[in-house]
N, C-alpha and C positions, 0 to 999 in steps of 0.2 A: 397112685396110692389112695385107697378108699378108707374112710373111717366107718367102722361097723357100729360103733357105740357112740353116736353123737347125741348131745343133749342141748336143749335150748338154754341160752345164757340166763334168761329170767328164772328158769327153774333152778339152775345152779346157784344163782344169787339168793333165791328164797331159802334153799337148803342151807347155805352158809349162814344167813342171818338167823335162821331158826337154831342151828347148832351152836352159834355163839351167844344166843340169848338176846339178840338185837331186834328181833321181829316185833315184839310187843312195844318197846319204846318208839320204834319207827312208826308203828300204826297209831300210837297215842299222839305223836306229833302231827300225823296226817289228819286225825280227827280235829285237833285244835285248828289246823290250817283250813279244814273244810267248813268250819263254822260260818265264816262270812259268805261263802258261796252258797251254802244251803239256806241260810237265813236271809240273805240279801243285805243291801246297804242300810236300809232303814233300821233294822233291828241291830245290825252290827255297830251302828253309831251309838247305841245305848248300852253296848256291851263293854265291860271292863276286863278284868283278869279272867283267863280261861286256862284250866289245867285238868289233867286226868290223874286220878289216884285210885287204885284198887277197883278198876273197871267202872268208875263213876266219873262223869264229866261235871266239873264244878264251873259255873258260869256266874260272874258278877254282873248284875244288871243295875243300871242307873235310874230306871223308871219302875216304881212300884206297880203301876197299872200293867206295864208290859210283863212284869214278873208274874202277875196273877193270870194273865192270858196265856203265857207260855206254859205255866204249870199244868193247865188243863190238857195240853197237847204233848206232854212229855214222852209218852210211849211212841207216838208218831215221830217225834224228833229223834229219839234213839234209833229207830228203824232207818230214817232218812240219812242220818250221819254214818251209821254202819254201812249202809249201801253205798254212800259216797266214797268210803274207804275201801270197800270190798272185803271186809272182814268183820267178825264179831268182836269189837274192841271195847265198847261200853255196854253196860246193862241198865244204867239209870243216869239221870241228870239231876243235879242239885243247883237251884238258883239261889243266890245270896246277894 
């Protein structure tokens, strides 16, 4: 018995998530989880609450000097985080 129309499980899962409206929330969680890997332990130590709302990543920072340094590299950080997830999830970052 041969299957003529076989599909990869990953493709089927992606289609299901997209049809149920779950792809965006999943990618948002993946962005938040990718923050420590992309930024490293040093910066993660000074990071507080992180969440995504309306394609914007909000990051609480405990160090004002770190905040000013990261603000200058926001465009690069957006690109790195989206690449880590493999999808265009965020368009900007707000540090507070």
